[in-house]
N, C-alpha and C positions, 0 to 999 in steps of 0.2 A: 529242339528249335522254336516250338511254340514259345516255351519259357524264355527263351532267349528275347524273341520277338517283343514279348510283352514288358520285359525288363527294360528294353531299349525304348518303347512305348512310355513307360512309366516317367524314364529320365527325360525323355523329352518334353513331356507335360510339365515337369517340375524346372524347366531351365528358365533363365532370367528373362528371356525372349517372351515367352508366356504372361509372366508378371501376376500379381494379385491384384485385380481392382478392388477398391473399396466401397463395393456395393454392398448394403446391409451392415453386418458387423462381422467381417469373415476371420478365421482364425488361421493362421500361416505358420507352417512348420519350418523354423529356418535352421539351416545346417549349421553342424559342428565342424571347425575344421581347425587342426592343429599346426597353426601357423602364427609367426611374428613377421609384421609389416611396418615399413615406415610410413608416418602419417604426414602427407606432402600433400594431398589435396590432387592426387593424379588418378587414383583408382586405376592404376594399370598392371598391378599385382595379378598373377593367375586366380587368385583367391578370388577376387570379385566377380567372376565369370560362375562361380560357384553361389553366390549369394542370392537370398531370395529377393524379389523386387516387390515394392509396393506401389502401385501405379495407378492410373485413372482417378485423380482426385476430383472433389467436387466443392464447388462455392456453397459458402454459408453465411458471408457478409459481402455485400449488403443483401443479397437474395440467396435464400438457400434453395436446396435441390436442382441446381443447374450445374452440368458439367463445368470444370475449370476451366478459363481463360489461356491460361498458361500450363504448359505440361510440366509435372514434377514426377519423378522417379526415385525412390529411395531404395537403396540395395542395403540387406542387413544380413549378417552372419556372425557367429560368436566364437571364441576361442575359450580354451578352460578358464581363463582368467580375465576375460573382459568381451563385452558386446560390440560390434562394429557397425557403423553405418556409414554409408556412402550417398551423397545428395545430388543429383544431377536436376537444375534447375535452370530450364528454358526459359527463355524471354524472348518476344518477338521485338523488342525495342532494347537490346542490350546496352546501349548507351545511355538509357536513362536510370540503370540499375542504381540503386542508392547503397554505397558502400564507404564505411570510413575505418579507420585504425581508432577505434573507441575505445574509453575505457569499460571495464567488465560491466556487466549488466546495464550497460548504457548504448542499446541497438534498437530501441523502440523505433528510432526515427530513419532507421536503414531496412532494405529487404533483409529478411530473415526467415528461417526456418524452426518451427521448434518440435522437438520429441517429446511425447508424454509417456511415460513409463509408469504404469499402474502395476508395481511389483508384487502387492498383495492382491490383486485383481479383485478388488472389493468397489469397484467403481466410485469411491468416495475420496481417494488421495492419490495423486501421481507425481513423481519426480519430473521435473521438466528440464532439458537441456536445449537451449536455442544458440543459433549460430548466425553471423552475418556472411554476406558473399566471401568475406576476407577470414573467416573462421574466428572472428572474436566471440566471446562467449558469454550466454547471459543463462543461469540456472536458478533453481528455487524449487517449490512445491506449490502446485494447485489442489485446493481442498473444496470440497463440494459441501453446502449446507452450512457455511460458515461467513456468509457476507453476500454482497451482491446487492443491486437495487431491486426495490420492490417491483412486482409485476416485469421483471427484467427478462431478456433474452440471456439465455445462458448464465445463470448465478455462479457463486460461488467465488473462491477468494485466490488469487495467485499472489504469492509472495516471493519476491526476488531477493530477499535477504540473505538466506543460506548459500554459501558457495562449495561446491563440490568438485573434486579434483578430477578431471577428463582432457584429454588431448583432442585437439581441432585444427584443422589447417584448410583454408578455402583459397580458391583464385576466380578471377573474371575469365570468361572464356568467349568466342564469337557468338555462342549461342546462349548465353546467360551465365551460369557461375555453378563450380562444383566446390562440394565440401566434404571432406572426410573427417569421421569422429571416432574416438575410441573411448568408451567409457569401463573403467575398471569394475568391475563387481565389488570390491573393497569400498566404492563410492554411492553404494547402493545398499538398502536393507529389504529383504525378503523373507519368505517365511520358510525358515529350515533349510536343510540342506538335501531334500529329495528333488525328483522333477518339477520343473517349474511350468506354469502357465501364467504369462503376464498380460495384462491389457496393455494397447498401444494406440495411440493418435498421433499422426503428425499434421502439422499445422504450417501453413505458407503465408506471409503477408508480403504483397507485392505494392510497393510504396506509390507508385506513379499513378495507380489505378484506385487504390484504397482497398483492393479486394483482399478478402481472406478466404483461403481453401484449406481444406481437410481432407485426408485420405478416405474415410468413410463418408458417407453420405449424411453428416449430422443435421439435423432439423431444429427448428427453433421451437416446434410443440412438444418440450420436454423440459421436464425440472432438473434434469442432469446433462450435463456434456461430456462427462466421463462415461455415463451409462452407454453412450453412442459409439465408444472406443472399438476398435477390432481386439486382437488377442495374437499373440506369438506363444508357441510352444514348442517342443524338443529339446528345451533347455534342460541338461542334467549334469550333476558331477561338476558343479562351479567350484573353482578353486578360489575361496574368500579367505576362510579362517578368521580367527580374531583380529580386529584392526586396533592396534595401538597406535594412537596420534598423541602427541606431546608438541605444545608451542611454547616455548619459553619465550619471555619479551622483556624489554626494558624500555621505560619510558621516562623522558626526563623533561621540565618544562622550568622557563623561568618568566615569572608572571611581573610585570612593571605596573605602578599604580602613581596619579599625581594627587598629591596631600591637598584636602580641600581647604587647609588652613595655612599652608605654607606655600602652596603652588608649585612645589618643588616636585619632580619627578623621581621617584626610587623604585628600584628592581629589588625582587626577592632573589635570594641565593637560589642555585640550580637546586633542583627537588627531584633527584631521581628515584625512581621506583622500580622493582623486579615483580614480575609475575608471571604466572603461567597458567595456560590452560590444558587440560588432558583429558583424553576420550578414549575409551575403551567401547569398541564397537562391535557387537554380535551381529548374526544375519537379520533377527527382527528387532533389537533393541540396542539402545546405547547407554552408557554411563558417562557423565561428565562433570569435571570439577574445575575450579579457578581458584585462584588466588590473586586478589588486588587486579580484577579485570579491568582495562583499561576501556575510556569511553568510546574510542575509535570513531569519534564525530569530528572528521578532519574538515567537514565544512559547515558553516554555521546553517541551523535551520532558517529556511526563507521568511522574509519579514511578512507577517499578517496584521491587517488593521485592527487595531484592539480598541480604539477611542470609545466606541459605543458599544462595546462587549460585555455582557453580563456574567459568561460562564467561561471556564477553563478551555483553552485550545488544546487540540491533540496534536502530538509530533510521533513520528513513529520510531521505534526501537532501532538501535544501530549496533548495538554492542556483542560481538560475535558470540560470546558464551551464551546470551539469551537467545538467540536466534536458531540455534540447533532445536528443531521439534517444536518450534513457536507455534504451527499450525495445529499441533494437539492442545493446546490450552483455549482454543476459541469456543466462546460461548454467546447465547443469543444477547444477552447484555454484557458489555466489555467488563468481565468481573476480574480479568487477569489483564494487567498492563505493567510491564516490567520496567516501564522508566520510573515506578512509583519508587524502585529500588535505586536509590538516588548514587550511593557511594559504597557499593558491595566490599568488603574485605575478603571475603570467603563465600564460595557457594557451590552446591552439588546439584545435579539435574540427572534424572532417570527417565528416558522417553521410548516407546517403543509399541509395538502390538503382537499379542499373543492370542492366536486365534482370531474371534471377531471383538476382542477387546483392547482397547488402545488405551495406555497407561501414560500420564506425563505426571512429573513430581519435582518440584524446584525447593531448595532450602537454600536460603542466602543470610548473611548477617550485613546488615546495613550501619554504615558508621554517621549516617546523616539523620538528625531528626530536625524538622522545621522550628519546634518550640526548645530545642537544647535540652531534652530531656534523656538523651543517651542512645546508645546502639539498640537497634531493633533486630527482631530475629522474623525472618519471612519463611511461611511454609505454603505453598501452593501446590493442590493436587487436583488432577482432574481424570476422571476414568469415565471411558465411552463404549458403549456395547452397540455393535452392528445388527441389524435385524431385518428381515424381510429384504426389500430389494431398493437400495440407498437409502434406508432409513437407519436412526441412530436414536439411542437415549444415553445420555450422561449424568454425572454429578460433577460438583465443583466445590472444593472446601478452599478457602483462603485464611490465613491468620497473621497477623501482624501484632507482635507483641514486644514491649518493651524488656531488655534484659535486666534492667536493675528498675524495678518497678511493678505495679498492678496493672498498668494500662494495655488493653488489647483492643484489635478490631477483628472480628472474625465474621466470616460470610459462608452460607452453606444453601445451595441450589441444584436442583435437578432440573433436567430439561430432555424434551423428546422432540424428534421430527419425523414426521412420517408421511412418505412418498406413496400416493396411490393413483391410478389411472393415468401414470407416464408423465403428466403435465401438472399435478397439483400435489400440494404439500400442505400439513397442518403443522404447527409449531407451538409448543408450550414451555414454559418456566414457570417455577416456583420456589421460591427462597426467601431467606432474610439475612440480616447482619445483626450482630449482638456486640455492643462497644461498651467498654469501661475507659471513662478518662475523667479529667478535673471536675466535670459536670455531673458524674455519675454513671450508673449503668442506664442504657436505653436499646432498645431493638426495632426493628421495622422490616416489614416484608417488601420482597420484589416478585413481580410476575409478568408473564409475557402470554398474549396469545396472537398467533397469526395465520391466517388462511392464505394462500398463493396458488394462482395459476398461470402457468407460463405457457400460452398457447402462440401460434405463429402469427395470426393476425388479432388477438384479443388475449389480455392478461390482465391480472388483478392482484392487487396485496392489498389486505385489510387486516389490521393490527390493532392491538391495545395493550398498552404497556403501563405498568402501575409501580411506582417508586415511592414507598413510606416515607414520611414526615423526616424520621431520624434515621432513615437508611444511609449508610456510609461505607464506603468500600476502599480501605488503605493501601489494597492491592490492584485495585481496578481503575476504570475509567469511567464514573458515571458522575458526571458534572452538576446534577441537577436533582433534588430529591423533594418529595413531597407533592408530587404530580401525579395523575394519570394523563399519558398522552395516546391519540389515536388517529387513524386516517384510513380514508377509503380512496384507494389509489387504483386507476385504472389505466389500461394500456390500448391502443388502437395503433396496428401497422397496416399500411399499404405498401405494395412493391410495383415497381415500374417493369415494363416490359422489356427484352434485351435491348439494349443501345438508347433507351429512352434517357430524357435529360434528367427526370426525377427517379432515382434508383430505389430508395427507401424513404418512407415518411412514417414518423412516429410520433404520436401525442399520449402524452401522460397526464391526466387531470383528476381531480378530486378533492374533497375536503379535507383538512385537519384540524383538532381541535386540542387544547390542553386545559384540564381540570384541576383544581386543588385536589389533593387526594381524598379529603373528608367530603368535598362537594358533588363529587360524581354521582349521577343520578338524582340530585337534589336541587344543584344551582347551575347557572350558566358557567361556561368556558370562561377563562381568564385570557387564552390568546387562541387563535386560529387564523385559517385563511382558506381561500379556495384558489385552485391554481390549475393553468394549464402550461405543460412545456411540450413544444413542438421541435422537432430535428428535422431536418431536409438534407438527406445523402444525395449528392448530385453527380452525375458522369463526370468521370476525370478526378474524382476525389474531393471536391467542394463541400464543406459542411456548414449549414446556417442553424443557429439555436436561437429560439426565442422564449421567453417565460411571462407571461400574464398573471398577474396574482393580484387580490385583494386580501389584506390581512387586517387584524385587530389585535390591539391588547389592553386588556383592564389594569390600571395602574394600582398597585397597593399602597394606601397612605402609610400602613406600619414600615414601609421601607425609606421613608423619608421622616421619621419620628424625629430626628435630630435637626432638621432644618427649621429655620425661623425667617420671618420677613417682617422688616421695621416698617410698622405703621404708627404716625403720630408719637413719636418717641417711646413706643412700647413694641414688644417683640410679640408676635403673634406665631401660632403654630403653621407651618406650612401644608397647604392642601395642593397635590399635584392634580393634574386632570384626571378627571374620571376615566376614560378611554381615549385611545387614539386608534384611529382606522384610515383605510385608503388603499387606492390602487398603487401598483408598481409594474414596470415593464422592463426586461432586459433582451439585448439582443448580442450574439455573437457570431463571429465568421471565422472558419479555418481555411485556408488554403491548402491545396495539395501538397504533398511532401515533394516538392521539386528535387533534383539532384544537388542543387547548390543552397537552397533557402526553403523555409516553409514559414508561416506566420499565422498569427491568432489576434484578433481585435473584438473588445467587448467592452458593451456601455450597457447603463442601466439609469433608470431615474423612479422615483416612488416616494410615498409617505412612510414615516416610520416614527416610533416613538424615540425620545432622546431621553434615555433612562437616567443619565446621571441627575437631571432637573425634572423629570416627570412632565416633560412637555412633548408638543407636537412638531415634527421636523418634517423636512424635504431634504431626500438624500440624493445625490448626484455621482455616478461613479465612471470612471473610464479606465479600461486598462489593455494590455496588449504584450505579445511577444514575437520578437522577430529571431529567428536562427539562422545563422550562417554557417556554409561549409565551404570556405575558399577551396581548399583542397582534402584530401582523404585523412590528414592529420590534425586539421584546425577545427575547432567549432567555437563559434562566438554567439552567446545569446543575451538580447538586449531586452528588457522587460521594465514595464512600470505599472504600478497601483496607484489610483488617484480616487479619493473619495470626499465629497464637501457636503456637509449638513448644514442645513439653513433652518432657522425658525419660521413655522410656518405663520405665526403671529405678525412678525412685520419683517420677514426676510433677512433677518441679520445673521451672521454667520455663528454658528455654533461650535463646528469642529472642521479642521481639514488635514487631511493626510496624503502625502506624496512620497511614494518609495520607488523610485527608479534603482535597477539592479543591472549589473555586467557581470556574465560569467565567461571566461575565456578558457579554453582547455587546449592543450596541445600535447599529442601523443604521437612523438616519433617512431615508436616501436609497440607492440601491445604490452610488453613490461614496463616502459618508462613514460611517465605521465607527469604533467605540470598544469597546475590550475590557479588563476587568480579571479577572486570574486571581490566585487565592491557593490556595496549597497549602501544608499543615501536614504535616511530616515527624516522626514519634516514633517511634524505634527504641531498644531495648535488647537488649543481648546478655549472658548471664551469663558468669562466669570459666569458663574451659575447665577440664573434669574428666573423670577415668578413666572410660571407657565401663562398666566392672564394679565399681568402688569407690567412685566420686564423690570421689577424691583429687583435689587441685588438679594439673594440668597444668602443667609448667615447658617454657618455650620456650628453649634453650640455657641451662638453669640458672635462669630468672627464672619466675615465675608469670605467666601470661596474663590480665590482669584483667579484668573486665566492663566494657562499653562503654553510653555512651547518648547519644543524639543527641538534639535537640529543637529545630526550627527551624521559621520561616515564610517562605516565598519569595513575593514579591508581583510581579507583571507588569504595567504599565499601556500600553497603546497606543492612540492615536488614528491613523488612517491616511485619506488621500483618494487613490482610485484611479480616475480618471474612465476610463480605458482601461487594458487588459493593459501594463505595463511604464512607465506614467507613474503614480508614486505620490510621496507625501510621508509619512513615518511619524516619527512623534515617539513616544518610548517611555520608561518608567523601569522599573528592576527592581531588587529589593533583598531581602538574603538578613538575616534575623534568627533568633538563638539565645536559648536560654532555660536556665538552669540546673535546670529540672524541668519534667515534662511539663504542657502547656497553662497553663503559667504566663504567661498573656500580660502581666500587669503587668512581668514582669521581662525580657520582650524587649528585647534589645540587637541594634542591626545591627551587622554584621559587615563586610557590602561591599554596594555599590549601583552603579549606572551609569545615567546619561542616554545617551539614543542619539539621533539624528536620521538620517533618509536622504531626500534628494530626488534623484528621477531622472526624467528625461523621454526618450521612447522617439520617435525620428524613425524614420518610415517612406516609403519610396517605391518 
């Protein structure tokens, strides 16, 4: 009888009514139930009464350590082949919940709940699965120690690019919303076939308030977000097996171009291509291969101002083959940037983790070479070893070699990131590049030292980064070499009382400097600034940001050696200004995410160098975006970017850029999607002039004329994607130009293209 009473008492304690509050970092044993259910967002099957319940959430944005304002309960159990989650998100204002039939991974503007599964329980990387109130999906990987702002709160990198197969369905209720998820074990990686203990964190975003809640009471005074997660155990005998995925696809395009001589518009014949992605997935690593991977970039990259830009701009990777395990290639300096593999014909990849060692290797043949030297072979390898608590050490090797020739570029670098004291880390990197090209053999070092403190009220990030003069990374993104740059960045944070108008205030401030590589410690910096960034988080979701900065640039006469100035019928070597310095100010305002709209407005003024002619300029910029959601299926984004640079000497205009953009999306169902993007780009730049006298600058004896460009880019897309990897894309893109700004009646098509993609993903 006593045994029976104790057994009943034990079962009573484990019932969902008791729940598992997220105090500290609890471990919850979840039940195994041999059951199959329909994913319908109802949670009315008997099995849900046996689920473990994660409850009593905590707020961590904008103020941590407070009980969540809205109640969230997350139910969890598992069957032999999948883990199931049921979310009950209560809201005192259910009519204000943001929910749209959005495209996959496009739910940041909606209310949503994110489940982080740290399946290796190493507190360094976690799969995440997010859903909005209608069950629309977002997924990817969060990695600690591979990104984030210096002196930040909760650093790390969240990559939404990978897509995993899972089921979800949600619905709005009178009390909030309910969502049901089923995540097959085939969509996850985990260490081996034995009993499992996984890290888990659940995060909820309430758009009308801007609050973010977590299940465990995660705090800001920590160098790691995932280290503060809870855990689930009781997982055993998981039925996953070896996963075989194959995605054959066919793409076809028909490009059209206007002949610059005859003015006639001609179209190339349809050029179909067949390719395939194949993946063999084991519990802890996977092998991927591809033939003719398609670009999968069905929307053009958003326009950026490039008139006064000196260095290459970064654009994210979007091709599916390169996205699997991409987080394992992350390094302190971005030595791996797969968009440098422009037109791959074949590729293979191995990614995974064995014990405390993460392995990532990529091999690809690129049919593109900007100098026309032939195909190139890429080999990229990164090994990473976990040690201590949240610390890691890694080594990266990249090699780009011509298949027909002796040219190569190789980079080898080691790095370490050691976390200590809970909120501190020190990071170092040391490596170099070795290159053989038409100019001969050359090599150069690369190194980094960073110290960081992530405290609740005070944080800092002090860093020094060196890149040798001849350093080259053909497989990475290192846009500038021959410099040493450093910063001393500090952060102070203040938090308002519950219900106060000002909920959070952050200020980031400090100096930054850039030296020529050989001048460090001997000569003055060639660039630098002192700045203060202030962010005000107001009650109700408003956010105001401002930046005050004083910057300076030392102009190098060697960069203007080919310029001359005509004086008294003679040409003299042009001398730019010695230095340009001055203040600048930026201000931006973000509205709350209302149910039907949200908006952002930003403006800035300041002094800056006009690099093309080595003079001093004043810049004024204005930008903003208005996002409209007339109903649950239609989204419209209107944005604009405006920048005007005038010469400080006489107020004359040097350059003006205006980029208005319209993006409209219509999604009648979760699988069917239509998008239209129209971007107009209007740019003009004056003829180059002497910084002191205004006389015309000559380049190798000829004047450098004024430039003007006005054009419209239109991209249309229809897609059907019932499951990740099974897609049908039909699109059209066209570029049009006109001879005067905003003369739409004289727009003339210069090039266009139709494209189609059909892909089917087999999985077993």
